[in-house]
C-alpha positions in Angstrom: -2.4 20.8 -7.3 -5.5 18.8 -6.4 -6.8 16.0 -8.5 -10.1 14.1 -8.0 -10.4 10.7 -9.6 -13.9 9.4 -10.1 -14.5 5.7 -10.7 -17.5 3.3 -10.7 -17.6 -0.2 -9.2 -18.2 -2.4 -12.3 -15.4 -4.9 -12.6 -11.8 -4.4 -11.2 -10.1 -2.5 -14.1 -11.6 0.9 -13.5 -10.5 1.1 -9.9 -7.0 -0.3 -10.8 -6.6 2.3 -13.5 -7.7 5.0 -10.9 -5.1 3.7 -8.5 -2.3 3.6 -11.1 -2.9 7.2 -12.1 -3.5 8.3 -8.6 -0.2 6.8 -7.3 1.7 8.3 -10.2 0.3 11.8 -9.6 0.9 11.5 -5.9 4.6 10.6 -6.6 4.9 13.8 -8.6 3.5 16.0 -5.8 -0.2 16.2 -6.5 -2.9 15.9 -3.9 -5.1 13.0 -5.1 -8.5 11.7 -3.9 -10.4 8.8 -5.5 -14.1 8.4 -5.1 -16.7 5.9 -6.3 -19.4 8.2 -7.7 -22.4 6.2 -6.8 -21.2 5.4 -3.3 -21.9 9.1 -2.6 -25.3 9.1 -4.2 -26.7 5.8 -3.1 -25.2 2.6 -1.8 -28.2 0.8 -3.3 -27.4 2.2 -6.7 -23.7 1.3 -6.3 -24.4 -2.3 -5.3 -27.0 -2.6 -8.1 -24.5 -1.5 -10.8 -21.7 -3.7 -9.4 -23.8 -6.9 -8.9 -25.8 -6.3 -12.0 -22.7 -6.0 -14.1 -21.2 -9.2 -12.7 -24.4 -11.2 -13.0 -25.4 -10.1 -16.5 -21.9 -10.4 -17.9 -21.6 -14.0 -16.5 -25.1 -15.4 -16.7 -27.0 -13.3 -19.3 -24.3 -13.0 -22.0 -26.6 -13.0 -25.0 -28.7 -10.2 -23.6 -25.7 -8.3 -22.4 -24.1 -8.6 -25.9 -27.3 -7.3 -27.5 -27.7 -4.4 -25.2 -24.1 -3.4 -25.7 -24.4 -3.7 -29.5 -27.5 -1.6 -29.6 -26.0 1.1 -27.4 -22.7 1.0 -29.4 -24.5 1.4 -32.7 -27.1 3.9 -31.6 -25.6 5.9 -28.8 -27.3 7.0 -25.6 -30.6 7.8 -27.4 -31.0 4.4 -29.1 -33.5 2.8 -26.7 -35.6 5.8 -26.0 -36.2 9.4 -27.2 -35.7 10.4 -23.6 -32.6 10.2 -21.3 -31.1 6.8 -20.3 -31.5 5.4 -16.9 -27.9 6.4 -15.9 -28.6 9.9 -17.1 -31.7 10.0 -14.9 -29.8 8.8 -11.9 -27.0 11.3 -12.6 -29.6 14.1 -13.0 -31.2 13.2 -9.7 -27.9 12.9 -7.8 -26.1 15.8 -9.5 -26.7 18.4 -6.9 -25.7 16.1 -4.1 -22.5 15.1 -5.9 -21.7 18.7 -6.8 -21.5 19.4 -3.0 -19.1 16.4 -2.6 -16.8 17.7 -5.4 -16.9 21.2 -3.9 -15.6 19.8 -0.6 -12.5 18.5 -2.4 -12.0 21.7 -4.5 -10.1 19.9 -7.3 -8.2 21.6 -10.1 -8.7 18.5 -12.4 -11.2 15.7 -12.4 -10.3 12.3 -14.0 -13.1 9.8 -14.8 -12.1 6.1 -15.3 -15.7 5.0 -16.2 -18.1 6.5 -18.7 -20.9 6.7 -16.0 -18.6 8.9 -14.0 -18.0 11.0 -17.1 -21.7 11.3 -17.6 -22.1 12.7 -14.1 -19.3 15.2 -14.7 -20.9 16.1 -18.1 -24.2 16.7 -16.3 -22.6 19.0 -13.8 -20.7 20.9 -16.5 -24.0 21.5 -18.3 -25.4 23.0 -15.1 -22.3 25.3 -14.8 -21.3 23.6 -11.6 -17.7 22.8 -12.6 -16.8 25.8 -14.8 -13.3 26.2 -13.4 -12.4 22.5 -13.2 -10.6 20.7 -16.0 -11.9 17.3 -16.9 -10.5 14.2 -18.5 -12.1 10.8 -19.3 -10.2 7.5 -19.5 -11.4 4.7 -21.7 -10.2 1.4 -20.2 -10.6 -0.9 -23.2 -9.4 -1.2 -26.8 -12.5 0.3 -28.2 -14.7 3.3 -27.5 -17.4 2.3 -25.1 -21.0 3.4 -25.8 -21.8 6.9 -24.5 -18.3 8.4 -24.6 -19.5 10.3 -27.6 -22.3 11.8 -25.5 -20.1 13.7 -22.9 -19.0 16.7 -25.0 -18.3 18.8 -21.9 -15.5 16.5 -20.8 -12.5 18.2 -22.3 -10.2 15.3 -23.2 -10.6 11.6 -23.6 -7.7 9.2 -23.1 -7.8 6.2 -25.4 -5.9 2.9 -25.5 -4.1 3.5 -28.9 -3.7 6.0 -31.7 -5.0 3.2 -33.9 -8.5 3.9 -32.4 -8.5 7.6 -33.3 -10.3 7.0 -36.6 -13.0 5.0 -34.9 -13.4 7.7 -32.2 -13.7 10.5 -34.8 -16.3 8.4 -36.7 -18.2 8.2 -33.5 -18.3 12.0 -33.3 -15.4 12.8 -31.0 -13.2 15.6 -32.4 -9.6 14.6 -32.8 -8.4 17.5 -30.7 -10.1 16.0 -27.7 -8.4 12.6 -28.1 -5.3 11.7 -26.1 -4.0 8.3 -27.4 -1.7 7.8 -24.4 -2.7 4.1 -23.8 -4.5 2.6 -20.8 -2.7 3.6 -17.6 -1.3 0.6 -15.7 0.9 0.4 -12.6 4.4 1.7 -13.2 5.9 -1.6 -12.2 4.8 -3.0 -15.5 7.1 -0.5 -17.2 10.2 -1.7 -15.2 12.6 -4.1 -16.9 13.0 -7.4 -15.1 15.2 -10.1 -16.6 13.5 -13.5 -17.2 16.1 -15.2 -15.0 15.5 -12.9 -12.1 11.7 -13.3 -12.4 12.1 -17.1 -12.6 14.3 -17.0 -9.5 11.6 -15.1 -7.5 9.0 -17.6 -8.5 11.2 -20.7 -8.0 10.9 -22.0 -11.6 13.3 -22.9 -14.4 14.1 -19.9 -16.6 15.0 -22.2 -19.5 11.6 -24.0 -19.5 8.6 -22.9 -21.6 6.3 -21.1 -19.3 2.6 -20.2 -19.5 0.7 -17.8 -17.3 -2.9 -18.7 -16.9 -5.3 -15.9 -15.5 -9.0 -15.6 -15.3 -9.6 -12.1 -14.0 -9.9 -10.9 -10.4 -12.9 -13.2 -9.8 -11.2 -16.2 -11.4 -13.9 -17.0 -13.9 -11.7 -19.2 -16.2 -12.0 -23.0 -16.1 -8.4 -23.6 -15.3 -8.7 -27.4 -14.6 -10.1 -28.0 -18.0 -7.3 -26.0 -19.5 -4.7 -27.9 -17.5 -6.1 -31.2 -18.7 -5.5 -30.2 -22.3 -2.1 -28.5 -21.8 -0.6 -31.4 -19.7 -1.6 -33.8 -22.5 0.4 -31.9 -25.2 3.4 -34.1 -25.0 6.1 -31.7 -24.0 7.0 -30.1 -20.6 5.6 -26.8 -19.6 5.7 -24.6 -16.5 2.1 -23.5 -15.7 1.6 -20.5 -13.4 -2.2 -20.7 -12.6 -3.7 -17.6 -11.0 -7.2 -18.2 -9.6 -7.9 -14.7 -8.2 -10.5 -14.6 -5.5 -12.1 -17.9 -6.6 -11.1 -20.1 -3.6 -13.1 -23.1 -5.0 -11.1 -23.0 -8.2 -7.8 -22.6 -6.4 -8.6 -25.8 -4.4 -9.5 -27.7 -7.6 -6.2 -26.6 -9.3 -4.3 -27.7 -6.2 -6.0 -31.1 -6.2 -5.3 -31.5 -9.9 -1.6 -30.6 -9.4 -1.3 -33.1 -6.5 -2.6 -36.0 -8.5 -0.9 -35.1 -11.8 2.2 -37.2 -12.6 4.0 -35.9 -15.7 6.6 -33.6 -17.0 4.7 -30.3 -16.5 5.2 -28.1 -13.4 1.9 -26.7 -12.1 2.0 -23.8 -9.6 -1.4 -22.6 -8.3 -1.9 -19.1 -6.9 -4.9 -17.2 -5.5 -5.1 -13.4 -5.7 -1.5 -12.2 -6.4 0.3 -8.9 -6.3 3.3 -9.8 -8.4 1.7 -10.3 -11.8 4.5 -8.2 -13.4 7.0 -10.8 -12.1 5.0 -13.7 -13.6 4.7 -11.9 -16.9 8.4 -11.3 -17.0 9.0 -15.1 -16.5 6.4 -16.3 -19.0 6.5 -16.9 -22.7 2.7 -16.4 -23.2 -0.3 -15.5 -21.1 -3.7 -17.3 -21.4 -6.3 -14.9 -20.1 -9.6 -13.2 -20.4 -9.2 -10.0 -22.5 -9.8 -7.4 -19.8 -8.5 -4.0 -20.8 -6.1 -3.8 -17.8 -4.7 -7.3 -18.2 -4.2 -6.7 -21.9 -2.4 -3.4 -21.3 -0.1 -5.0 -18.6 0.7 -7.8 -21.1 1.5 -5.3 -23.8 3.7 -3.3 -21.4 5.6 -6.6 -20.7 5.7 -7.6 -24.3 4.0 -10.9 -23.5 2.1 -12.7 -26.3 -1.6 -13.4 -25.5 -4.0 -16.3 -26.0 -7.4 -14.8 -25.2 -10.3 -16.9 -23.8 -13.9 -16.3 -22.8 -14.4 -12.6 -23.5 -17.2 -10.9 -21.7 -19.7 -9.8 -24.4 -19.3 -6.2 -25.5 -16.1 -4.5 -24.5 -13.9 -7.6 -24.1 -15.0 -8.9 -27.5 -13.9 -5.5 -28.9 -10.5 -6.0 -27.1 -10.2 -9.4 -28.9 -11.0 -7.9 -32.3 -8.4 -5.1 -31.8 -5.6 -7.4 -30.6 -6.2 -10.2 -33.1 -6.7 -7.9 -36.1 -3.5 -6.1 -35.2 -1.5 -9.3 -34.9 -0.8 -9.3 -31.1 -2.9 -12.2 -30.0 -4.9 -15.3 -30.9 -8.4 -16.2 -29.7 -9.2 -19.6 -28.2 -12.4 -20.9 -29.6 -14.3 -24.2 -29.9 -12.6 -24.8 -33.2 -9.2 -23.5 -32.1 -8.8 -25.0 -28.6 -6.1 -24.1 -26.2 -3.9 -27.1 -26.8 -3.7 -26.5 -30.5 -3.0 -22.8 -30.0 -0.1 -23.5 -27.6 1.3 -26.2 -29.8 1.3 -23.9 -32.9 2.7 -21.0 -31.0 5.7 -22.9 -29.6 6.3 -24.8 -32.9 6.5 -21.5 -34.7 9.2 -19.3 -33.1 9.1 -16.8 -36.0 5.4 -16.2 -35.1 6.3 -15.5 -31.5 9.0 -13.1 -32.5 6.7 -11.3 -34.9 4.0 -10.9 -32.2 6.5 -9.4 -29.8 7.7 -6.9 -32.4 4.1 -5.8 -33.1 3.3 -5.5 -29.5 6.4 -3.4 -28.9 5.3 -1.0 -31.7 1.7 -0.6 -30.4 2.2 -0.8 -26.6 2.2 2.3 -24.4 4.0 1.1 -21.3 4.5 4.7 -20.2 0.8 5.6 -20.4 0.5 6.4 -16.7 3.4 8.8 -16.6 2.4 10.5 -19.9 -1.1 11.1 -18.5 0.2 12.4 -15.1 2.6 14.7 -16.9 -0.1 16.0 -19.1 -2.4 16.7 -16.1 0.4 18.5 -14.2 1.4 20.6 -17.2 -2.1 21.3 -18.2 -2.8 22.9 -14.9 0.0 25.4 -15.3 -1.3 28.9 -16.1 0.5 29.1 -19.4 -1.2 25.9 -20.5 -4.7 26.7 -19.4 -7.4 26.0 -21.9 
């Protein structure tokens, strides 16, 4: 069986989801190829989307939020009676990309970004992919704008069955919705005892431990957070992941070297053992990216959410807070107060973990892979 996974460079999560699903399908015997859609149409378009997303989400948040809300409320046709810019790009590049797809001759196409799904939808409309089955994967705890505008994509994977009502309200028939959860690497579904995880990290398994993360680019202000947490008055172990932000890593190292107190501060750059850190921690302080959130849910790790990117990450916060799985750090509910309340209220911690266990889909990756493989069998053809 041949599977083609289409992603788009706009943040880290879409590619990570593609890799998680691809690795699982490969382990089950499928032949898998993963492509960045716009890399095959135009490197300029690819770079513009990637850099534009990073710049606008960080430096133009008010405008980014407004654009997202308008698109969310009005769909693809909100701004203009004609097609959107992405639809124009897809229409112009469709024939070229159809030839790329034909070269791989896939049985199934998976899309981990709505822009990729729009390209597939365009090709479906042109009868270019008639014999190829298609699935879209939503990588946040909401329905991103435009997913309701890809009717030719046969199924859409969502983060939770709790989102089904919202999806149906947005015009997606329930028969097309697969509430499997956001696919994450299978290692997050593997049990790892806290003592074993702590031993791997060289920390005390009996001590309260916080995992601080700021996304792959390390956008969080970890030093400011450390200043507040180390002043709480009780010892903590602080695992501080700075991602690719080398400047921030150096600042955290400098803070740790001059700090004299009861807390243990362990700085990290970009890491590949987040699942171990989550197994050793009592709580994660993080931006609410869909992938990180899903990994924390799989590990049953309570969340304190900070600095959401406008739009999709704000919707993640709303979903998690409203369903009792996280708290949001704000100007009026700062990190030190949130951590103090959390650790002074063990009943709250236990309740959060119970709720997370009920809502999480740690087996999302395998469920999706099994669905794809079974769907391709002749007796299950649609």
